[in-house]
C-alpha positions, 0 to 999 in steps of 0.5 A: 767299922767292917763286918766280921767273916762268920760261918755256920755251925751245927747246933742244937737249935731250932733252926739246926745251927749257929752263926759264930766268928769264922777265927772261932771256928775249930773242926775238932769242936765244931761242925759245918753246917750245909742247908738241906736240899730243897726238893722241887715239887712233883710237877704232874702230868695233865691228862684229858679226862673222857666222859662216859654217859651211860644214859642220856640225862633227860630233864623235863619242865612244865610248860609256864603260860605267859601272863599278858 
């Protein structure tokens, strides 16, 4: 057994549409559902960061005696 041709029409449902048989479609009653356009994510340009150190960082530590 084959499948019936169907169409999506606008509806007040969670998905925003419902599927009906194509033969039941009446343009006076129904509006065809159009998928919303999906925006491509914005691609950000990578920039090299310049590291600026105003004062040198000096870490001093005590010398530990070696145990023999």
